[in-house]
C-alpha positions as CSV (number, residue, x, y, z in Angstrom):
1,X,12.2,26.1,-83.3
2,X,13.6,28.8,-85.7
3,X,13.6,32.5,-85.4
4,X,13.9,34.9,-88.5
5,X,14.3,38.6,-88.0
6,X,14.2,41.1,-90.9
7,X,17.2,43.5,-91.3
8,X,15.0,46.4,-90.3
9,X,13.9,44.6,-87.1
10,X,10.2,45.3,-88.1
11,X,9.2,41.7,-89.1
12,X,9.8,38.5,-87.0
13,X,9.0,35.0,-88.3
14,X,8.9,32.1,-85.8
15,X,8.9,28.5,-87.2
16,X,8.0,25.8,-84.5
17,X,9.3,22.3,-84.5
18,X,6.0,21.1,-86.2
19,X,6.6,23.3,-89.3
20,X,4.0,25.9,-88.4
21,X,5.0,29.5,-89.4
22,X,3.9,32.5,-87.5
23,X,4.5,36.0,-88.8
24,X,4.9,38.9,-86.4
25,X,4.9,42.5,-87.6
26,X,6.5,44.9,-85.3
27,X,5.1,48.4,-85.3
28,X,7.3,51.1,-83.9
29,X,5.1,53.6,-82.0
30,X,7.8,56.0,-80.8
31,X,11.3,56.9,-81.5
32,X,12.0,56.5,-77.8
33,X,11.6,52.7,-78.3
34,X,15.0,51.1,-79.0
35,X,15.1,48.5,-81.9
36,X,18.1,47.1,-80.2
37,X,16.1,46.6,-76.9
38,X,13.4,44.9,-78.9
39,X,15.8,42.5,-80.4
40,X,17.4,41.5,-77.1
41,X,13.9,41.0,-75.5
42,X,12.8,38.7,-78.3
43,X,16.0,36.8,-78.1
44,X,15.5,36.3,-74.3
45,X,11.9,35.1,-74.6
46,X,13.0,32.7,-77.4
47,X,15.5,31.0,-75.1
48,X,12.9,31.1,-72.3
49,X,10.3,29.2,-74.4
50,X,12.9,26.6,-75.4
51,X,13.8,26.1,-71.6
52,X,10.1,25.8,-70.7
53,X,9.6,23.3,-73.5
54,X,12.4,21.1,-72.2
55,X,11.2,21.2,-68.6
56,X,7.6,20.4,-69.6
57,X,8.7,17.3,-71.5
58,X,10.7,15.8,-68.6
59,X,7.8,13.8,-67.3
60,X,7.1,12.4,-70.8
61,X,10.7,11.4,-71.1
62,X,10.5,9.6,-67.7
63,X,7.5,7.7,-69.0
64,X,4.9,9.7,-67.0
65,X,2.0,11.2,-69.0
66,X,1.5,15.0,-68.8
67,X,-2.1,15.9,-68.1
68,X,-1.5,19.6,-68.6
69,X,-3.3,21.3,-71.5
70,X,-3.2,24.9,-70.2
71,X,-0.6,27.5,-69.2
72,X,-1.9,27.6,-65.6
73,X,-1.5,23.9,-65.2
74,X,1.9,24.0,-66.7
75,X,2.9,26.8,-64.3
76,X,1.8,24.7,-61.3
77,X,3.9,21.8,-62.5
78,X,6.9,23.9,-63.3
79,X,6.9,26.0,-60.1
80,X,8.3,23.5,-57.7
81,X,10.9,22.4,-60.3
82,X,12.0,26.0,-60.9
83,X,12.3,26.3,-57.1
84,X,14.5,23.2,-56.9
85,X,11.8,21.0,-55.3
86,X,9.7,18.2,-56.5
87,X,6.3,17.7,-54.8
88,X,4.6,14.3,-54.9
89,X,1.0,14.7,-56.2
90,X,-0.1,11.9,-53.8
91,X,-0.1,14.1,-50.7
92,X,1.5,11.4,-48.6
93,X,1.4,13.2,-45.2
94,X,-2.4,13.6,-45.4
95,X,-2.8,9.9,-46.2
96,X,-0.7,9.0,-43.2
97,X,-2.5,11.3,-40.9
98,X,-5.8,9.7,-41.8
99,X,-4.6,6.3,-40.9
100,X,-2.9,7.4,-37.7
101,X,-6.0,9.2,-36.5
102,X,-8.1,6.1,-36.7
103,X,-8.6,4.5,-33.3
104,X,-6.9,1.1,-32.6
105,X,-8.3,-1.0,-29.8
106,X,-6.3,-3.3,-27.5
107,X,-8.4,-6.3,-28.8
108,X,-7.3,-5.7,-32.3
109,X,-3.7,-6.2,-31.3
110,X,-4.3,-9.1,-29.0
111,X,-2.6,-12.3,-30.1
112,X,-1.0,-10.6,-33.1
113,X,2.5,-12.0,-33.9
114,X,3.2,-10.1,-37.1
115,X,3.7,-6.7,-35.4
116,X,7.4,-5.6,-35.4
117,X,8.9,-5.6,-31.9
118,X,11.8,-3.2,-32.6
119,X,12.5,-0.2,-34.9
120,X,15.0,-2.4,-36.8
121,X,12.3,-5.0,-37.4
122,X,9.9,-2.3,-38.5
123,X,12.4,-0.9,-41.1
124,X,13.3,-4.3,-42.4
125,X,9.6,-5.1,-42.9
126,X,8.9,-1.8,-44.7
127,X,11.8,-2.3,-47.1
128,X,10.9,-5.9,-47.8
129,X,7.2,-5.3,-48.5
130,X,7.8,-1.9,-50.3
131,X,4.8,-0.5,-48.5
132,X,2.9,2.6,-49.7
133,X,2.1,5.5,-47.4
134,X,-1.0,4.0,-45.9
135,X,0.6,0.6,-45.2
136,X,3.6,2.4,-43.7
137,X,1.4,4.4,-41.4
138,X,-0.7,1.3,-40.4
139,X,2.4,-0.7,-39.5
140,X,3.8,2.2,-37.6
141,X,0.6,2.7,-35.6
142,X,0.3,-0.9,-34.7
143,X,3.9,-1.1,-33.4
144,X,3.7,2.2,-31.4
145,X,0.3,1.2,-29.9
146,X,1.7,-2.2,-28.8
147,X,4.7,-0.6,-27.3
148,X,2.6,2.0,-25.5
149,X,0.4,-0.7,-24.0
150,X,3.4,-2.7,-22.8
151,X,5.0,0.4,-21.4
152,X,1.8,1.4,-19.5
153,X,1.5,-2.1,-18.1
154,X,5.1,-2.1,-16.9
155,X,4.8,1.3,-15.4
156,X,1.7,0.3,-13.4
157,X,3.4,-2.8,-12.2
158,X,6.4,-0.7,-11.1
159,X,4.0,1.6,-9.2
160,X,2.3,-1.4,-7.6
161,X,5.6,-3.0,-6.5
162,X,6.8,0.3,-5.1
163,X,3.5,0.7,-3.2
164,X,3.9,-2.7,-1.7
165,X,7.6,-2.1,-0.8
166,X,7.0,1.3,0.7
167,X,3.8,0.2,2.7
168,X,5.3,-2.8,4.2
169,X,7.6,-2.8,7.3
170,X,11.0,-4.2,6.3
171,X,12.1,-7.1,8.4
172,X,15.2,-5.2,9.5
173,X,13.0,-2.5,11.1
174,X,10.8,-5.1,12.7
175,X,13.8,-6.8,14.0
176,X,15.2,-3.6,15.5
177,X,11.9,-2.8,17.3
178,X,11.7,-6.4,18.8
179,X,15.3,-6.4,20.0
180,X,15.0,-3.0,21.6
181,X,11.7,-4.0,23.3
182,X,13.4,-7.0,24.7
183,X,16.3,-4.9,25.8
184,X,13.9,-2.5,27.5
185,X,12.4,-5.3,29.6
186,X,15.7,-6.8,30.8
187,X,18.1,-3.8,31.0
188,X,17.6,-1.0,33.4
189,X,19.9,1.2,31.3
190,X,17.4,1.0,28.5
191,X,14.6,2.4,30.8
192,X,16.2,5.7,31.7
193,X,14.0,8.8,32.2
194,X,14.4,11.0,29.2
195,X,15.5,13.6,29.9
196,X,17.1,13.4,33.3
197,X,15.1,15.1,36.2
198,X,17.4,18.1,36.4
199,X,16.9,18.9,32.7
200,X,13.1,18.7,32.7
201,X,12.7,22.5,33.1
202,X,14.4,23.0,29.7
203,X,11.5,21.3,28.0
204,X,9.4,24.5,28.5
205,X,12.2,27.0,28.4
206,X,11.8,29.3,25.3
207,X,15.5,30.2,25.5
208,X,16.3,26.8,23.9
209,X,15.8,25.7,20.3
210,X,12.9,23.3,20.4
211,X,12.4,20.7,17.7
212,X,9.5,18.3,17.4
213,X,9.7,14.9,15.7
214,X,6.6,12.6,15.4
215,X,7.5,9.1,14.3
216,X,7.0,5.4,15.0
217,X,10.1,4.5,13.0
218,X,13.0,4.1,15.4
219,X,15.8,3.9,12.8
220,X,14.5,7.0,10.9
221,X,14.1,8.9,14.2
222,X,17.7,8.0,15.2
223,X,19.1,9.5,11.9
224,X,17.1,12.7,12.2
225,X,18.2,13.1,15.9
226,X,21.9,12.3,15.2
227,X,22.1,14.6,12.1
228,X,20.4,17.4,14.0
229,X,22.8,17.3,17.0
230,X,26.0,16.6,15.0
231,X,25.4,19.7,12.8
232,X,24.3,22.0,15.6
233,X,26.8,24.8,16.5
234,X,25.3,24.9,20.0
235,X,24.1,21.4,20.7
236,X,23.7,22.2,24.4
237,X,20.8,24.5,23.4
238,X,19.0,21.9,21.4
239,X,15.9,20.2,22.8
240,X,14.3,17.4,20.7
241,X,10.8,16.3,21.6
242,X,10.1,12.9,20.1
243,X,6.5,11.8,20.0
244,X,5.6,8.2,19.2
245,X,2.7,5.8,19.6
246,X,2.0,3.3,22.4
247,X,3.6,0.2,20.7
248,X,6.8,2.0,19.8
249,X,7.3,3.9,23.0
250,X,9.4,1.3,24.9
251,X,11.7,0.5,21.9
252,X,12.1,4.2,21.2
253,X,13.0,4.9,24.8
254,X,15.4,2.1,24.9
255,X,17.3,3.3,21.8
256,X,17.8,6.9,23.1
257,X,18.6,5.6,26.6
258,X,21.4,3.5,25.2
259,X,22.4,6.1,22.5
260,X,22.5,9.4,24.3
261,X,23.2,12.6,22.2
262,X,24.6,14.8,25.0
263,X,24.8,17.6,25.5
264,X,21.5,17.9,23.5
265,X,18.3,17.2,25.4
266,X,16.1,14.4,24.2
267,X,12.5,13.8,25.3
268,X,10.6,10.7,24.3
269,X,6.9,10.7,24.9
270,X,4.0,8.6,23.7
271,X,0.6,10.0,22.6
272,X,-1.2,8.4,25.6
273,X,1.0,10.5,27.9
274,X,-0.7,13.7,26.8
275,X,-3.7,14.3,29.0
276,X,-5.8,16.2,26.4
277,X,-5.6,13.3,23.9
278,X,-7.0,10.8,26.4
279,X,-10.0,12.9,27.5
280,X,-13.2,13.0,25.6
281,X,-13.6,13.1,21.9
282,X,-10.5,14.1,19.9
283,X,-11.1,15.4,16.4
284,X,-8.0,13.8,14.9
285,X,-9.1,10.3,16.0
286,X,-12.6,10.7,14.8
287,X,-11.3,12.0,11.4
288,X,-9.0,9.0,11.1
289,X,-11.8,6.5,11.8
290,X,-14.1,8.2,9.2
291,X,-11.4,8.5,6.7
292,X,-10.5,4.8,7.0
293,X,-14.1,3.7,6.4
294,X,-14.6,6.0,3.4
295,X,-11.3,4.9,1.8
296,X,-12.1,1.2,2.1
297,X,-15.6,1.8,0.7
298,X,-14.8,3.9,-2.3
299,X,-11.3,2.9,-3.3
300,X,-11.2,-0.9,-3.1
301,X,-7.8,-2.5,-2.9
302,X,-4.7,-2.0,-4.9
303,X,-5.8,-4.9,-7.2
304,X,-8.9,-2.9,-8.2
305,X,-6.9,0.2,-8.9
306,X,-4.3,-1.4,-11.2
307,X,-7.0,-3.4,-13.0
308,X,-8.4,-0.2,-14.5
309,X,-7.1,-0.2,-18.1
310,X,-8.3,3.3,-19.0
311,X,-6.6,5.4,-16.4
312,X,-3.3,7.2,-16.8
313,X,-0.4,5.5,-14.9
314,X,0.2,8.7,-13.0
315,X,-3.4,8.7,-11.7
316,X,-3.0,5.0,-10.8
317,X,0.2,5.9,-8.8
318,X,-1.7,8.7,-7.0
319,X,-4.5,6.3,-6.0
320,X,-2.0,3.7,-4.8
321,X,-0.2,6.3,-2.8
322,X,-3.6,7.2,-1.1
323,X,-3.7,3.7,0.2
324,X,-0.4,4.1,2.0
325,X,-0.8,3.5,5.8
326,X,1.0,6.7,6.6
327,X,-1.9,8.8,5.3
328,X,-4.1,7.2,8.0
329,X,-1.4,7.4,10.7
330,X,-1.9,9.5,13.8
331,X,1.7,10.5,13.5
332,X,0.9,12.3,10.2
333,X,-2.0,14.3,11.7
334,X,-0.5,15.2,15.1
335,X,1.2,18.4,13.9
336,X,-2.1,20.2,13.7
337,X,-2.2,19.9,17.5
338,X,1.2,21.4,18.3
339,X,-0.3,24.4,20.3
340,X,-2.1,21.9,22.6
341,X,0.8,19.5,22.8
342,X,3.3,22.3,23.9
343,X,1.2,25.0,25.6
344,X,4.3,26.7,27.1
345,X,6.4,27.0,24.0
346,X,6.3,30.0,21.6
347,X,8.1,28.6,18.6
348,X,9.1,25.1,17.4
349,X,10.6,23.5,14.3
350,X,8.6,20.5,13.2
351,X,10.6,17.7,11.5
352,X,9.4,14.7,9.5
353,X,11.3,11.4,10.0
354,X,12.4,11.0,6.4
355,X,14.7,14.0,6.4
356,X,18.4,14.5,7.1
357,X,19.8,17.7,8.6
358,X,23.1,18.9,7.2
359,X,23.7,22.3,8.8
360,X,23.0,24.2,12.0
361,X,19.3,25.1,12.1
362,X,19.4,27.7,14.9
363,X,19.2,30.6,12.4
364,X,15.6,29.5,11.7
365,X,14.7,31.2,15.0
366,X,16.0,34.5,13.6
367,X,13.5,34.5,10.7
368,X,11.0,37.3,10.8
369,X,7.6,35.6,10.6
370,X,5.7,38.9,10.0
371,X,2.9,37.7,12.2
372,X,2.5,34.5,10.2
373,X,2.2,31.0,11.8
374,X,3.9,28.6,9.4
375,X,7.4,29.2,7.9
376,X,7.7,26.9,4.9
377,X,9.5,26.6,1.5
378,X,7.3,27.2,-1.5
379,X,7.2,24.4,-4.1
380,X,6.2,26.2,-7.3
381,X,9.5,27.8,-8.2
382,X,12.8,26.2,-8.8
383,X,15.1,24.6,-11.4
384,X,13.6,21.1,-11.0
385,X,10.3,21.5,-12.7
386,X,9.2,18.1,-11.6
387,X,9.6,18.7,-7.9
388,X,9.2,22.4,-7.7
389,X,6.0,22.9,-9.8
390,X,3.3,22.3,-7.2
391,X,0.4,24.7,-6.9
392,X,-3.0,24.4,-5.2
393,X,-4.3,22.7,-8.4
394,X,-1.8,20.0,-7.9
395,X,-3.5,18.9,-4.6
396,X,-7.1,20.2,-4.7
397,X,-9.9,19.2,-7.0
398,X,-10.9,22.5,-8.7
399,X,-13.6,20.7,-10.7
400,X,-15.5,20.7,-7.4
401,X,-17.4,24.0,-7.0
402,X,-16.7,24.2,-3.3
403,X,-12.9,24.3,-3.9
404,X,-13.3,26.5,-7.0
405,X,-15.2,29.1,-5.1
406,X,-12.8,29.4,-2.2
407,X,-9.3,29.0,-3.7
408,X,-7.0,30.0,-6.6
409,X,-5.7,27.0,-8.6
410,X,-2.5,29.0,-9.5
411,X,-1.6,29.8,-5.9
412,X,1.8,28.5,-4.9
413,X,1.9,25.4,-2.6
414,X,4.4,24.8,0.2
415,X,5.9,21.8,1.8
416,X,5.7,19.9,5.0
417,X,8.8,18.2,6.3
418,X,10.7,21.1,7.9
419,X,8.5,23.9,9.2
420,X,8.9,26.8,11.6
421,X,5.7,27.2,13.6
422,X,5.0,30.3,15.7
423,X,2.8,28.7,18.3
424,X,2.0,32.0,20.0
425,X,0.6,33.4,16.7
426,X,-1.1,30.1,16.0
427,X,-3.1,30.2,19.3
428,X,-4.7,33.5,18.1
429,X,-6.2,31.8,14.9
430,X,-8.8,29.2,14.1
431,X,-6.3,27.1,12.0
432,X,-7.0,23.8,13.8
433,X,-10.8,24.1,13.6
434,X,-10.5,25.0,9.9
435,X,-8.4,21.9,9.3
436,X,-11.0,19.6,10.8
437,X,-13.9,21.4,9.1
438,X,-12.4,20.8,5.7
439,X,-11.5,17.2,6.6
440,X,-15.2,16.6,7.4
441,X,-16.3,18.3,4.2
442,X,-14.0,16.0,2.2
443,X,-15.3,12.9,3.9
444,X,-18.9,14.0,3.2
445,X,-18.1,14.5,-0.5
446,X,-16.6,11.0,-0.7
447,X,-13.1,12.3,-0.9
448,X,-13.9,14.5,-4.0
449,X,-12.2,17.6,-2.6
450,X,-8.8,15.9,-2.5
451,X,-7.6,12.3,-2.5
452,X,-4.6,11.8,-0.3
453,X,-2.4,13.1,2.4
454,X,-2.5,15.8,5.1
455,X,-1.0,18.5,3.0
456,X,-4.2,19.4,1.1
457,X,-6.1,20.2,4.3
458,X,-3.0,21.9,5.6
459,X,-2.8,24.1,2.5
460,X,-6.4,25.2,3.3
461,X,-6.1,25.5,7.1
462,X,-2.8,27.6,6.9
463,X,-4.1,29.7,3.9
464,X,-3.0,33.2,4.6
465,X,-0.8,32.2,7.5
466,X,2.4,31.1,5.6
467,X,5.7,32.9,5.7
468,X,7.9,31.9,2.8
469,X,11.5,30.9,3.7
470,X,14.6,30.4,1.6
471,X,14.6,27.1,-0.4
472,X,18.1,26.5,0.9
473,X,16.5,25.3,4.2
474,X,14.5,22.5,2.7
475,X,15.2,20.4,-0.5
476,X,12.5,18.0,-1.5
477,X,12.0,15.1,-3.8
478,X,14.8,12.7,-2.9
479,X,12.3,9.9,-2.6
480,X,10.9,10.2,-6.1
481,X,13.2,12.4,-8.2
482,X,16.1,10.1,-9.3
483,X,17.8,12.8,-11.3
484,X,18.6,14.9,-8.2
485,X,22.4,15.2,-8.1
486,X,24.4,14.3,-5.1
487,X,26.2,17.6,-5.2
488,X,22.9,19.6,-5.2
489,X,21.5,17.5,-2.3
490,X,24.7,17.8,-0.3
491,X,24.5,21.6,-0.4
492,X,21.0,21.9,1.1
493,X,20.4,22.5,4.8
494,X,17.8,19.8,5.0
495,X,17.1,17.0,2.5
496,X,13.7,15.4,2.4
497,X,13.2,11.9,1.1
498,X,9.5,12.5,0.5
499,X,8.1,9.8,-1.9
500,X,8.2,6.1,-1.9
501,X,12.0,5.6,-2.2
502,X,12.8,6.0,1.5
503,X,16.5,5.7,2.3
504,X,15.9,2.7,4.7
505,X,14.2,0.7,1.9
506,X,15.9,-1.3,-0.8
507,X,14.1,0.8,-3.5
508,X,16.1,3.9,-2.3
509,X,18.1,5.7,-5.0
510,X,21.7,4.4,-4.5
511,X,23.4,7.7,-5.2
512,X,21.2,9.6,-2.7
513,X,21.2,7.1,0.1
514,X,24.7,7.9,1.4
515,X,23.5,11.3,2.7
516,X,21.2,9.4,5.1
517,X,23.4,6.3,5.7
518,X,26.4,8.3,7.0
519,X,24.5,8.8,10.2
520,X,24.1,5.0,10.8
521,X,26.7,3.3,13.0
522,X,27.4,0.0,11.3
523,X,29.3,-1.3,14.3
524,X,26.3,-0.8,16.7
525,X,25.2,-4.2,18.0
526,X,21.5,-3.6,17.3
527,X,22.2,-2.4,13.7
528,X,24.6,-5.4,13.1
529,X,22.3,-8.1,14.5
530,X,19.4,-6.9,12.4
531,X,21.5,-6.8,9.2
532,X,20.8,-3.1,8.6
533,X,23.2,-2.0,5.9
534,X,24.7,1.5,5.7
535,X,25.2,1.2,1.9
């Protein structure tokens, strides 16, 4: 390309590389227009055209044909190059999305041996075959889908094994109960009256700190009792009421007869010792019988649950948990009858048997309940979003219109395990009757209102009667949140091993078990003979 400018700057001749000559006559319309400005402008556009020409021929030099025949097309091709980017015209992401969005069934992968097993295998296969975008996406989808299926199967198997482990009675606990029952029959010291006759009046004295523990697990009850008394600043003011069932009563009595926690006062009582429970129809017993029939009819066994290939592993875990014997245990329902069990007491602290107490709990009696019945820790706020993210929607089925009409799904839930109950205020309410009304409604609906546990009907029955207490008093999740640090757990007043990984089981989290095991006496003859390990 050649450029000829006349001396007067009025005529410009452009000669292209193909020999074509173009004549440009410049007409000056005003003296304000600078000839010198015109000259520099033409010079700039000349160099710009040369630059555009070079860029537009790059594809041809690389051996790629240039389909552009217009300035607009040329602009589209040059724009990314001028911006320092090169866009592939094949639109690779869209092609990959199309492949990845196509469903891939489990049957299509069954028996396949050509699917990469690791990322390294996948990258080697891609490099070797020089796959295009679609082949790349297809191989990636097959590998990820296969890994997903295997992960799901492994997760469900883990949940099943944990369910079996947590639902079974470990042989060490069975051994302990048998040895204590034998001791009760042959040793008068194992059959002491608990408490002694002169201390019986303290059982109804509201000047003492009354704690209630319902359990058929002797080892667990021993740890709760020992941790409570050892950390009390005024142990002589502590009264612990232990409620158990008929089969565990003698071994439980033997343990606490042979392992006194003086000066604290321990009472051991079986359910059949309570007159009201043995007279006429008792709602809790009727509810348990109905619940057991409905669960066996509509849930099937654990093998039926894990055989469902379409359900999320978390849902499978929830259904397995619903089969746990503890959810159909009288010990788990008895707390709703505390006003009848202890008619002379005004306030008690109810304890689960999978907790450990790490500080003095007497300040709980100083909490202003503001006329409420249940002092509990809320479970929808906290740093641990896995444990402390529970709302009503986490427990109740809001797709059911009966639940949706009566409750707010975003309302904060609270926890059982360590609760302050104002029994005097409770007796003025209809909490117990509300509890059984909703239990009956759930059974009539084939368990469609909620699926497991005593907490959902508790959330309903105590609705409007809960006084929130400081989270320091009750730390949850040590039975299912493995990431809980030992330091955080050690700083809580009460730690709760709710979940399957109970501290007396082999599936307990090793770094959290010492908080519980420190209250076991490894030198005790019953503990040693049953091979119960403290670590």
